[in-house]
LOPA-624779 format. One record per residue (C-alpha): residue in three letters; x, y, z. Coordinates in steps of 0.25 Angstrom, whole numbers. Layout:
N
<pt residuo="ALA" x="X" y="Y" z="Z"/>
...
// end
This chain:
271
<pt residuo="MET" x="19" y="-98" z="-667"/>
<pt residuo="PRO" x="10" y="-108" z="-662"/>
<pt residuo="ASN" x="2" y="-100" z="-654"/>
<pt residuo="ALA" x="2" y="-88" z="-662"/>
<pt residuo="ALA" x="-12" y="-83" z="-667"/>
<pt residuo="PHE" x="-16" y="-78" z="-682"/>
<pt residuo="ALA" x="-20" y="-63" z="-684"/>
<pt residuo="LEU" x="-28" y="-63" z="-696"/>
<pt residuo="THR" x="-28" y="-51" z="-706"/>
<pt residuo="ILE" x="-38" y="-53" z="-719"/>
<pt residuo="ALA" x="-43" y="-45" z="-729"/>
<pt residuo="GLY" x="-54" y="-46" z="-742"/>
<pt residuo="LEU" x="-57" y="-39" z="-754"/>
<pt residuo="THR" x="-67" y="-41" z="-767"/>
<pt residuo="ASP" x="-67" y="-34" z="-780"/>
<pt residuo="VAL" x="-77" y="-36" z="-791"/>
<pt residuo="GLY" x="-65" y="-37" z="-801"/>
<pt residuo="ARG" x="-64" y="-31" z="-815"/>
<pt residuo="ALA" x="-74" y="-40" z="-824"/>
<pt residuo="ARG" x="-86" y="-41" z="-813"/>
<pt residuo="SER" x="-95" y="-29" z="-810"/>
<pt residuo="ARG" x="-100" y="-36" z="-797"/>
<pt residuo="ASN" x="-93" y="-42" z="-785"/>
<pt residuo="GLU" x="-99" y="-56" z="-781"/>
<pt residuo="ASP" x="-88" y="-59" z="-771"/>
<pt residuo="ASP" x="-89" y="-55" z="-756"/>
<pt residuo="PHE" x="-80" y="-58" z="-744"/>
<pt residuo="GLN" x="-78" y="-56" z="-729"/>
<pt residuo="VAL" x="-66" y="-57" z="-720"/>
<pt residuo="SER" x="-66" y="-57" z="-705"/>
<pt residuo="ILE" x="-56" y="-56" z="-695"/>
<pt residuo="ALA" x="-64" y="-58" z="-682"/>
<pt residuo="GLY" x="-71" y="-70" z="-689"/>
<pt residuo="GLY" x="-58" y="-75" z="-695"/>
<pt residuo="PHE" x="-63" y="-78" z="-710"/>
<pt residuo="ALA" x="-65" y="-73" z="-724"/>
<pt residuo="VAL" x="-75" y="-77" z="-734"/>
<pt residuo="VAL" x="-75" y="-75" z="-750"/>
<pt residuo="CYS" x="-86" y="-75" z="-758"/>
<pt residuo="ASP" x="-89" y="-76" z="-773"/>
<pt residuo="GLY" x="-102" y="-73" z="-777"/>
<pt residuo="MET" x="-109" y="-80" z="-790"/>
<pt residuo="GLY" x="-121" y="-77" z="-797"/>
<pt residuo="GLY" x="-119" y="-65" z="-803"/>
<pt residuo="HIS" x="-134" y="-57" z="-803"/>
<pt residuo="ALA" x="-139" y="-68" z="-795"/>
<pt residuo="GLY" x="-132" y="-62" z="-783"/>
<pt residuo="GLY" x="-117" y="-68" z="-782"/>
<pt residuo="ASP" x="-113" y="-55" z="-773"/>
<pt residuo="ILE" x="-126" y="-59" z="-764"/>
<pt residuo="ALA" x="-120" y="-73" z="-762"/>
<pt residuo="SER" x="-106" y="-70" z="-759"/>
<pt residuo="ARG" x="-111" y="-60" z="-750"/>
<pt residuo="LYS" x="-121" y="-70" z="-743"/>
<pt residuo="ALA" x="-110" y="-80" z="-742"/>
<pt residuo="VAL" x="-100" y="-70" z="-735"/>
<pt residuo="GLU" x="-110" y="-65" z="-727"/>
<pt residuo="VAL" x="-114" y="-80" z="-721"/>
<pt residuo="ILE" x="-100" y="-86" z="-719"/>
<pt residuo="SER" x="-95" y="-75" z="-712"/>
<pt residuo="GLY" x="-106" y="-72" z="-703"/>
<pt residuo="ILE" x="-105" y="-86" z="-698"/>
<pt residuo="LEU" x="-89" y="-87" z="-698"/>
<pt residuo="LEU" x="-91" y="-74" z="-689"/>
<pt residuo="ASP" x="-100" y="-81" z="-679"/>
<pt residuo="HIS" x="-87" y="-90" z="-677"/>
<pt residuo="ALA" x="-77" y="-79" z="-676"/>
<pt residuo="PRO" x="-64" y="-84" z="-670"/>
<pt residuo="SER" x="-61" y="-78" z="-656"/>
<pt residuo="ASP" x="-47" y="-84" z="-654"/>
<pt residuo="PRO" x="-33" y="-83" z="-661"/>
<pt residuo="ILE" x="-29" y="-94" z="-669"/>
<pt residuo="ALA" x="-16" y="-100" z="-667"/>
<pt residuo="VAL" x="-5" y="-105" z="-677"/>
<pt residuo="VAL" x="-3" y="-118" z="-680"/>
<pt residuo="LYS" x="10" y="-125" z="-684"/>
<pt residuo="ARG" x="14" y="-123" z="-699"/>
<pt residuo="GLU" x="15" y="-138" z="-701"/>
<pt residuo="ASP" x="0" y="-140" z="-699"/>
<pt residuo="ALA" x="-4" y="-127" z="-706"/>
<pt residuo="ASP" x="-8" y="-136" z="-719"/>
<pt residuo="ARG" x="-16" y="-145" z="-712"/>
<pt residuo="THR" x="-31" y="-144" z="-719"/>
<pt residuo="GLN" x="-43" y="-149" z="-712"/>
<pt residuo="THR" x="-56" y="-151" z="-721"/>
<pt residuo="ASP" x="-63" y="-161" z="-712"/>
<pt residuo="PRO" x="-69" y="-153" z="-699"/>
<pt residuo="ALA" x="-71" y="-167" z="-693"/>
<pt residuo="ALA" x="-56" y="-167" z="-693"/>
<pt residuo="THR" x="-53" y="-154" z="-686"/>
<pt residuo="GLU" x="-53" y="-148" z="-671"/>
<pt residuo="PRO" x="-67" y="-143" z="-667"/>
<pt residuo="ALA" x="-64" y="-128" z="-670"/>
<pt residuo="VAL" x="-61" y="-131" z="-685"/>
<pt residuo="ARG" x="-72" y="-141" z="-687"/>
<pt residuo="HIS" x="-81" y="-130" z="-681"/>
<pt residuo="ALA" x="-74" y="-119" z="-690"/>
<pt residuo="LEU" x="-76" y="-129" z="-702"/>
<pt residuo="SER" x="-91" y="-132" z="-699"/>
<pt residuo="VAL" x="-94" y="-116" z="-697"/>
<pt residuo="ALA" x="-87" y="-112" z="-710"/>
<pt residuo="ARG" x="-94" y="-123" z="-719"/>
<pt residuo="SER" x="-106" y="-119" z="-711"/>
<pt residuo="ALA" x="-105" y="-105" z="-716"/>
<pt residuo="VAL" x="-103" y="-108" z="-732"/>
<pt residuo="LEU" x="-115" y="-117" z="-730"/>
<pt residuo="GLN" x="-125" y="-105" z="-724"/>
<pt residuo="ALA" x="-118" y="-96" z="-735"/>
<pt residuo="ASN" x="-123" y="-105" z="-745"/>
<pt residuo="ARG" x="-137" y="-106" z="-739"/>
<pt residuo="ALA" x="-139" y="-91" z="-738"/>
<pt residuo="ILE" x="-135" y="-90" z="-752"/>
<pt residuo="TYR" x="-143" y="-101" z="-758"/>
<pt residuo="GLU" x="-156" y="-97" z="-751"/>
<pt residuo="LEU" x="-153" y="-83" z="-758"/>
<pt residuo="ASN" x="-153" y="-90" z="-772"/>
<pt residuo="LEU" x="-167" y="-97" z="-768"/>
<pt residuo="ALA" x="-173" y="-84" z="-763"/>
<pt residuo="ARG" x="-170" y="-78" z="-776"/>
<pt residuo="GLY" x="-175" y="-90" z="-785"/>
<pt residuo="PHE" x="-162" y="-97" z="-789"/>
<pt residuo="SER" x="-162" y="-110" z="-790"/>
<pt residuo="SER" x="-149" y="-120" z="-785"/>
<pt residuo="GLY" x="-138" y="-117" z="-792"/>
<pt residuo="ARG" x="-142" y="-103" z="-796"/>
<pt residuo="GLY" x="-142" y="-90" z="-791"/>
<pt residuo="MET" x="-129" y="-84" z="-782"/>
<pt residuo="GLY" x="-118" y="-90" z="-776"/>
<pt residuo="THR" x="-105" y="-89" z="-770"/>
<pt residuo="THR" x="-92" y="-95" z="-768"/>
<pt residuo="VAL" x="-85" y="-94" z="-754"/>
<pt residuo="ALA" x="-71" y="-95" z="-748"/>
<pt residuo="GLY" x="-67" y="-93" z="-734"/>
<pt residuo="LEU" x="-58" y="-95" z="-723"/>
<pt residuo="TRP" x="-61" y="-95" z="-707"/>
<pt residuo="ARG" x="-51" y="-95" z="-698"/>
<pt residuo="ILE" x="-56" y="-105" z="-688"/>
<pt residuo="PRO" x="-57" y="-99" z="-673"/>
<pt residuo="GLY" x="-47" y="-103" z="-663"/>
<pt residuo="THR" x="-38" y="-111" z="-674"/>
<pt residuo="ALA" x="-28" y="-110" z="-683"/>
<pt residuo="CYS" x="-36" y="-113" z="-695"/>
<pt residuo="MET" x="-45" y="-107" z="-705"/>
<pt residuo="ALA" x="-57" y="-113" z="-712"/>
<pt residuo="VAL" x="-59" y="-112" z="-727"/>
<pt residuo="PHE" x="-71" y="-113" z="-733"/>
<pt residuo="HIS" x="-76" y="-112" z="-748"/>
<pt residuo="ALA" x="-85" y="-113" z="-759"/>
<pt residuo="GLY" x="-83" y="-111" z="-774"/>
<pt residuo="ASP" x="-70" y="-104" z="-780"/>
<pt residuo="SER" x="-66" y="-94" z="-770"/>
<pt residuo="ARG" x="-53" y="-98" z="-763"/>
<pt residuo="VAL" x="-45" y="-97" z="-751"/>
<pt residuo="TYR" x="-30" y="-97" z="-752"/>
<pt residuo="ARG" x="-19" y="-97" z="-741"/>
<pt residuo="LEU" x="-5" y="-91" z="-743"/>
<pt residuo="ARG" x="5" y="-98" z="-733"/>
<pt residuo="ASP" x="19" y="-96" z="-735"/>
<pt residuo="GLY" x="18" y="-89" z="-746"/>
<pt residuo="GLU" x="11" y="-101" z="-753"/>
<pt residuo="LEU" x="-4" y="-99" z="-758"/>
<pt residuo="ARG" x="-13" y="-111" z="-756"/>
<pt residuo="THR" x="-28" y="-112" z="-761"/>
<pt residuo="LEU" x="-36" y="-118" z="-749"/>
<pt residuo="THR" x="-49" y="-119" z="-757"/>
<pt residuo="ARG" x="-52" y="-128" z="-770"/>
<pt residuo="ASP" x="-63" y="-121" z="-780"/>
<pt residuo="HIS" x="-76" y="-126" z="-780"/>
<pt residuo="SER" x="-77" y="-124" z="-796"/>
<pt residuo="LEU" x="-80" y="-132" z="-809"/>
<pt residuo="TYR" x="-64" y="-129" z="-813"/>
<pt residuo="GLN" x="-59" y="-133" z="-799"/>
<pt residuo="ILE" x="-67" y="-147" z="-802"/>
<pt residuo="TRP" x="-60" y="-148" z="-816"/>
<pt residuo="LEU" x="-47" y="-145" z="-811"/>
<pt residuo="ASP" x="-49" y="-157" z="-802"/>
<pt residuo="ASN" x="-53" y="-165" z="-811"/>
<pt residuo="GLY" x="-40" y="-164" z="-819"/>
<pt residuo="GLY" x="-43" y="-152" z="-827"/>
<pt residuo="ARG" x="-47" y="-159" z="-840"/>
<pt residuo="GLY" x="-54" y="-155" z="-851"/>
<pt residuo="THR" x="-59" y="-140" z="-852"/>
<pt residuo="ALA" x="-59" y="-132" z="-839"/>
<pt residuo="PRO" x="-71" y="-126" z="-833"/>
<pt residuo="GLN" x="-73" y="-112" z="-830"/>
<pt residuo="ARG" x="-66" y="-109" z="-816"/>
<pt residuo="ASN" x="-79" y="-100" z="-811"/>
<pt residuo="ILE" x="-89" y="-112" z="-811"/>
<pt residuo="ILE" x="-91" y="-116" z="-795"/>
<pt residuo="VAL" x="-96" y="-128" z="-791"/>
<pt residuo="ARG" x="-99" y="-124" z="-777"/>
<pt residuo="ALA" x="-103" y="-111" z="-772"/>
<pt residuo="LEU" x="-113" y="-105" z="-761"/>
<pt residuo="GLY" x="-128" y="-101" z="-765"/>
<pt residuo="THR" x="-130" y="-110" z="-777"/>
<pt residuo="ALA" x="-134" y="-123" z="-770"/>
<pt residuo="GLU" x="-140" y="-127" z="-757"/>
<pt residuo="GLU" x="-129" y="-133" z="-753"/>
<pt residuo="VAL" x="-113" y="-132" z="-755"/>
<pt residuo="GLU" x="-101" y="-138" z="-747"/>
<pt residuo="PRO" x="-90" y="-129" z="-745"/>
<pt residuo="GLU" x="-76" y="-132" z="-742"/>
<pt residuo="VAL" x="-72" y="-130" z="-728"/>
<pt residuo="SER" x="-58" y="-133" z="-723"/>
<pt residuo="VAL" x="-48" y="-129" z="-711"/>
<pt residuo="GLN" x="-33" y="-123" z="-715"/>
<pt residuo="THR" x="-23" y="-121" z="-705"/>
<pt residuo="LEU" x="-18" y="-106" z="-703"/>
<pt residuo="MET" x="-4" y="-102" z="-701"/>
<pt residuo="PRO" x="3" y="-88" z="-700"/>
<pt residuo="ASP" x="3" y="-79" z="-711"/>
<pt residuo="ASP" x="-7" y="-88" z="-719"/>
<pt residuo="VAL" x="-14" y="-79" z="-729"/>
<pt residuo="VAL" x="-27" y="-85" z="-733"/>
<pt residuo="MET" x="-34" y="-79" z="-746"/>
<pt residuo="LEU" x="-49" y="-80" z="-751"/>
<pt residuo="CYS" x="-53" y="-76" z="-764"/>
<pt residuo="SER" x="-65" y="-77" z="-774"/>
<pt residuo="ASP" x="-60" y="-83" z="-789"/>
<pt residuo="GLY" x="-60" y="-68" z="-793"/>
<pt residuo="LEU" x="-45" y="-69" z="-786"/>
<pt residuo="ASN" x="-40" y="-82" z="-791"/>
<pt residuo="GLY" x="-46" y="-82" z="-804"/>
<pt residuo="MET" x="-38" y="-70" z="-808"/>
<pt residuo="LEU" x="-25" y="-73" z="-800"/>
<pt residuo="PRO" x="-16" y="-84" z="-800"/>
<pt residuo="ASP" x="-13" y="-90" z="-786"/>
<pt residuo="GLY" x="2" y="-86" z="-788"/>
<pt residuo="VAL" x="-4" y="-70" z="-788"/>
<pt residuo="ILE" x="-12" y="-73" z="-777"/>
<pt residuo="ALA" x="-1" y="-79" z="-769"/>
<pt residuo="ARG" x="9" y="-67" z="-773"/>
<pt residuo="ILE" x="-2" y="-57" z="-767"/>
<pt residuo="LEU" x="-4" y="-63" z="-756"/>
<pt residuo="ARG" x="12" y="-64" z="-753"/>
<pt residuo="GLN" x="14" y="-51" z="-756"/>
<pt residuo="GLU" x="4" y="-44" z="-748"/>
<pt residuo="SER" x="3" y="-48" z="-734"/>
<pt residuo="ASP" x="-9" y="-38" z="-731"/>
<pt residuo="PRO" x="-24" y="-44" z="-733"/>
<pt residuo="ALA" x="-30" y="-33" z="-738"/>
<pt residuo="LEU" x="-18" y="-29" z="-748"/>
<pt residuo="ALA" x="-17" y="-45" z="-752"/>
<pt residuo="ALA" x="-32" y="-45" z="-755"/>
<pt residuo="ALA" x="-32" y="-31" z="-763"/>
<pt residuo="ALA" x="-19" y="-35" z="-772"/>
<pt residuo="LEU" x="-27" y="-49" z="-775"/>
<pt residuo="VAL" x="-39" y="-42" z="-779"/>
<pt residuo="ASP" x="-31" y="-32" z="-788"/>
<pt residuo="ALA" x="-23" y="-44" z="-794"/>
<pt residuo="ALA" x="-36" y="-51" z="-797"/>
<pt residuo="ASN" x="-41" y="-38" z="-804"/>
<pt residuo="ALA" x="-29" y="-35" z="-812"/>
<pt residuo="ALA" x="-28" y="-49" z="-815"/>
<pt residuo="GLY" x="-42" y="-45" z="-823"/>
<pt residuo="GLY" x="-52" y="-46" z="-811"/>
<pt residuo="MET" x="-63" y="-56" z="-818"/>
<pt residuo="ASP" x="-70" y="-58" z="-806"/>
<pt residuo="ASN" x="-74" y="-53" z="-792"/>
<pt residuo="VAL" x="-61" y="-55" z="-783"/>
<pt residuo="THR" x="-62" y="-56" z="-768"/>
<pt residuo="VAL" x="-49" y="-58" z="-760"/>
<pt residuo="VAL" x="-48" y="-60" z="-744"/>
<pt residuo="VAL" x="-35" y="-62" z="-738"/>
<pt residuo="ALA" x="-32" y="-66" z="-724"/>
<pt residuo="ARG" x="-18" y="-67" z="-717"/>
<pt residuo="PHE" x="-16" y="-75" z="-703"/>
<pt residuo="ALA" x="-4" y="-70" z="-696"/>
<pt residuo="ALA" x="1" y="-75" z="-684"/>
<pt residuo="THR" x="0" y="-65" z="-671"/>
<pt residuo="ASP" x="11" y="-71" z="-662"/>
// end
């Protein structure tokens, strides 16, 4: 199907969970813009819900300004797992998209940081938020994946679930260093939006294939469910809205110890 185009179906859901009184998560999906964003706010009374909402607003607005206008061609399967993380090594459209995605996250960070300053919070204090997002790159068979913090992006391809992001957490650093000694708490984040004047998001490009399913989530999902359960639900439920609902229900059934937000996107060839 070298000339086929993708039809994108996408849906998301957020829930306060079983243990929290306030939902500090936020998300946005856009078929027209070809993107999804999930944010998990931090700060409690300092305004974690405000931080996540502001990040979603800023990033979504910028990506909508660069909405795709053409269908995307399907690439050969043998090229599907080639991932570009260096914008200088990619074609101009991809290089531009990676720059736009990075700029959107940086502008969101600046907006939240300035809100913290206006409220009298010093650097490192106040509200903040994680972010995880995907953006179907206009005119290509690729998507940009961007994140900061421990919200995640997963891909289900040919029944196999793969994590496309790596948590920016003290626990992940501990794992990367061999996991010796006492493990730190999993929720200690080392990179987030709004808590410092500068932040460096991770941005990469992933090739899309027919029937790829991409899932974004806050840690209220993967903190409650192992990857095997997530994969099983995504394999069983082909409709993105029903899959998102099933995942949220499963996280709550497992304890619901945090807010949980899930976005599920399916890329189907249209022939």
